[in-house]
N, C-alpha and C positions, 0 to 999 in steps of 0.2 A: 504492498499500498504505500502509495506517495503524497509527503503531507505539502500543502498545498498551502503558504504563506501572504496574507496579502498586503503587493508593499503602501504605510500607509505616509502622506507625504503631515509635513509640520500640519500644514491650517484643517488636515484630515481630523485629527489626530486633536486637535482643537473644539474640531465642530463634538469630536464624543458628547465632547469633559462638558455640562452643562457649563458654559456662563456665562453671565450674565454683568453689565453693565450700571453703577448707580448713579448718577450726578446729581445732589439736593445740597444746596444752598444750607439749608439749618442742618449743622452736624451730629446733634441729637438724633435730628428725620434717618440721620446718612450711619451713622454706629447703628441705630436702630436693625434697618433695611440689612441695611451688613451682613452682622450676627444674627439673625433670623431666616433667613436667603443660608445664610449655611452651615447653618446648621438643617440645611433642609435638603443639604448636595450638591450645592449652587456653588462655583467656581464667580467667586465673589471680587470684581472689580470696580473701586468706588472713588468718585472728583467730587467732590464744591467747588467745583472751578473750569463753567466751559471748554477755557484752554485746554486745562488738564486729559478734561474723558478724548477732546481729540488728540491730543499726544497718545495716549492711549488708544486707538481707533487707529490708527497710523500703523501701528504692530503687531495686535492685537483681535483674530476673531473673533463679537460675542455673537450666540445666538437670539437674546432677549437685551434692550437698556428700557430705563427706568430712568426715565425726562419726566425733572423740576419745571414749569410753566415757566415760575418764577425766579426762573437763573437771575440775576446780574450781569452787567457787562456786554450784551448782544440778543439782538434781537429773538425770538426764540426759534420763532416758525425758519428762519434762516441755520440754526442754527442743527435743527429739525434737517435744513435739506445739504447739512455739508457733509453730520455725523453716518448718512445713508449713503453720501458721494465715500466715503470708505471703506463703506462693512456689504456686501456682498445680499449674504444671508439675510442681516439683522432684522425683530420685529423692536420698533417705539409702542411702549405702553408710556401715556405722555400724563401727570399728575398737574393738578393744577387747586387751585384755592377760587382766583379770581376771576378767568379766563374763561371760563365758560366758552361763552363767546368766540376762542379758539380754533373748536373742539373743531371745526369743518373744516378750516384752512389744518391746520395738524392729520388729521387724517385725508387731506387731499392731499400734504407732501408724504406718506407716506407713515402715518402712526399706528401702529394696530388695534390701538386699544386707548380712550380720551377719558382716564376716573374723576370724578371729582375729589379733592380734600374736602374734610376726612373721609377714610371707604375704610372698609374694614380688611382687616387684616387678610381675612376666608376671600374677598373681593379681587384682592393684587395679587394673591397667590390662584388663587384660577384665573385669572390675566397670562401674568408666567406661562404657567404651564397652557395653555392654547399660545400662547405667542409663542414658546420652547417646540411643540407640534409644528406648528408651521412651520417656523423656521425651518426643522429637519423636513418637513417635507421640501415643501422647496428642494433645500440644496441634492434631496432624493431626486428629485425629480431635473433639474438641471445635469445632475449627473448620466443622468441617458443619454440616449443617440434618439437622436432628431425620430419623430415614427417614420414611418418610407421611404428613410434610407440605409443605404448596407455597409457595413462595419463587413470592413475588411484583415484574415488576419493575416498577418505574414509568416515565414518559415524559418 
């Protein structure tokens, strides 16, 4: 019997791990969310400033990003656009206390979900699980050859 091993590149290994980026300017809230999701089995990366988040996003792939829409120093919707540029399959969950009117615009820019603060832990956890499932299925779909196209194997 021959054992086959599948080559897994760095990005694919990162994708198998459940990675989560949390961007929140309130340090207490950031710490709370990071600890809870870490205990739930996620590889958590946290940033309290948009510039930090974009620096991390340039070098690491994430499944899900939780973004506080009341971030300082940058137009929030522009930040969503920038993050989507660096991340192939990331699903964005936007949290907001004051910007319910920006929900449509955030979803138009590619946000997976929009939750109003305060939200329950159960609702946030469910949104992250659903976002992770979508990110995983989009990744798998992109790896398959297009329907109707033949792939040839070289000898």
